[in-house]
C-alpha positions as CSV (number, residue, x, y, z in Angstrom):
1,M,155.2,138.9,295.7
2,V,158.9,139.5,295.1
3,P,160.0,142.7,296.8
4,F,161.4,145.6,294.7
5,L,165.0,146.3,295.8
6,I,167.3,149.2,295.3
7,N,170.9,148.6,296.4
8,D,169.5,145.5,298.3
9,V,166.9,147.9,300.3
10,P,163.2,147.0,299.9
11,I,161.1,150.0,298.4
12,E,159.0,149.7,301.5
13,C,161.8,150.5,303.7
14,I,162.9,153.4,301.5
15,N,159.3,154.8,301.6
16,H,159.0,154.3,305.5
17,A,162.3,156.2,306.0
18,A,161.2,159.0,303.6
19,V,157.9,159.5,305.4
20,A,159.4,159.1,309.0
21,Y,162.1,161.6,308.4
22,H,160.4,164.0,305.8
23,V,162.9,163.3,303.0
24,P,161.7,162.6,299.5
25,A,162.2,159.0,298.5
26,T,163.9,160.1,295.4
27,M,166.6,161.8,297.5
28,I,167.2,158.6,299.5
29,I,167.4,156.6,296.2
30,S,169.8,159.3,294.8
31,I,172.1,158.9,297.9
32,L,171.8,155.2,297.8
33,K,172.9,155.3,294.0
34,T,175.7,157.8,294.7
35,E,177.0,155.8,297.7
36,G,176.8,152.6,295.9
37,G,176.6,150.4,299.0
38,R,175.1,147.1,299.5
39,N,173.7,145.1,302.3
40,G,176.5,143.5,304.3
41,M,179.1,146.0,302.9
42,K,182.0,147.2,305.0
43,S,184.2,149.9,303.3
44,P,187.4,151.1,304.6
45,N,188.2,154.8,304.3
46,T,191.6,156.6,304.2
47,D,191.0,158.1,307.7
48,G,190.8,154.8,309.3
49,T,186.8,154.8,309.5
50,Y,184.5,152.4,307.9
51,D,181.3,152.9,306.1
52,Y,178.6,150.3,306.4
53,G,175.6,149.0,304.4
54,P,173.6,150.5,301.5
55,M,173.7,154.2,302.7
56,Q,177.5,153.7,303.6
57,I,177.0,155.0,307.1
58,N,180.4,156.1,308.7
59,S,181.6,154.5,311.9
60,R,182.0,157.9,313.4
61,W,178.2,157.8,313.9
62,L,178.5,154.3,316.0
63,G,178.6,156.1,319.4
64,T,175.6,158.4,318.7
65,L,173.7,155.3,317.2
66,A,174.5,153.1,320.1
67,R,172.5,155.6,322.5
68,Y,169.3,154.5,320.4
69,G,170.3,150.8,320.4
70,Y,171.8,150.5,317.0
71,T,174.9,148.3,316.4
72,V,177.4,148.0,313.7
73,N,175.8,144.7,312.8
74,D,172.4,146.5,312.4
75,L,173.9,149.0,310.1
76,Q,175.9,146.4,308.1
77,F,173.4,143.7,307.7
78,D,169.8,145.2,308.1
79,P,169.0,147.2,305.0
80,C,165.9,148.8,306.6
81,I,167.7,150.0,309.5
82,N,170.6,151.2,307.5
83,V,168.3,153.3,305.3
84,S,166.3,154.6,308.1
85,V,169.5,155.6,310.1
86,G,170.7,157.0,306.8
87,A,167.6,159.0,306.1
88,W,167.8,160.4,309.7
89,I,171.4,161.5,309.1
90,L,170.4,163.1,305.7
91,A,167.5,165.0,307.3
92,T,169.7,166.3,310.0
93,N,172.2,167.4,307.6
94,I,169.6,169.0,305.3
95,A,168.0,170.8,308.3
96,D,171.5,172.1,309.5
97,G,172.7,173.0,305.9
98,K,173.0,176.4,304.5
99,T,170.8,175.0,301.5
100,V,169.3,171.7,300.8
101,W,172.2,170.7,298.5
102,N,174.7,172.0,301.1
103,G,173.0,169.6,303.6
104,V,173.1,166.8,301.1
105,G,176.7,167.3,300.5
106,N,177.2,167.4,304.4
107,Y,175.9,163.7,304.4
108,H,179.4,162.9,302.7
109,S,181.7,165.6,304.0
110,H,181.8,169.0,305.6
111,T,185.0,169.9,303.8
112,P,183.8,172.4,301.1
113,H,185.2,170.9,297.9
114,L,184.3,167.5,299.0
115,N,180.8,168.6,299.9
116,I,180.2,170.3,296.4
117,T,181.5,167.4,294.4
118,Y,179.3,165.0,296.5
119,S,176.2,167.1,296.2
120,Q,176.7,167.6,292.5
121,K,176.7,163.7,291.9
122,V,173.6,163.4,294.1
123,Q,171.9,166.3,292.3
124,H,172.6,164.7,289.0
125,F,171.1,161.5,289.8
126,H,168.2,163.1,291.5
127,H,167.5,165.3,288.4
128,W,167.7,162.3,286.1
129,L,165.3,160.2,288.5
130,T,162.8,163.0,288.7
131,K,162.8,163.4,285.1
132,V,162.2,159.6,284.4
133,I,159.5,159.6,287.0
134,N,157.7,162.7,285.5
135,Q,157.8,161.2,282.1
136,D,155.1,158.9,283.1
137,K,152.9,161.7,284.2
138,T,153.2,163.6,280.8
139,P,149.7,163.7,279.0
140,H,149.8,161.6,275.9
141,L,147.5,162.6,272.9
142,A,146.1,160.0,270.5
143,N,147.0,162.0,267.6
144,K,149.5,164.7,268.3
145,S,149.4,166.0,264.7
146,T,145.8,167.3,265.1
147,N,145.6,171.1,264.7
148,Y,142.7,172.0,266.9
149,A,143.1,175.7,266.0
150,N,142.2,175.2,262.4
151,S,139.8,172.1,263.0
152,G,136.8,174.3,263.8
153,A,136.5,172.4,267.2
154,S,135.6,174.7,269.9
């Protein structure tokens, strides 16, 4: 069976990270889509730092992550480790944020205007994704034009 990938990350890894860090998979996918990262990617930032892999994890985290045995190579080239670390960072920011969306914005920046802009992008994608998923749960009637009130049916 061919794995289902989102930004080079197997859906199984996204689901595992969602369960492990109590973050909805839809939120992780929304971050992945907002970040636009890919496996093997290294993106320079204007402040001299770099973002790595699908979740675009900033190099400022390298010192903290090294204490847990993670390397820059893990973040850049292992999509499952990258999404797991990203979900941990996201969960930490959500827990520490004033609101869920403030925490989501903190994944990107603690600077207020950057935080708000980022969280709005993620929220827009999350809203769209949730709407698409919920469309499949809407009951479909065989004949929507049937008027049961006037049909005599009880």
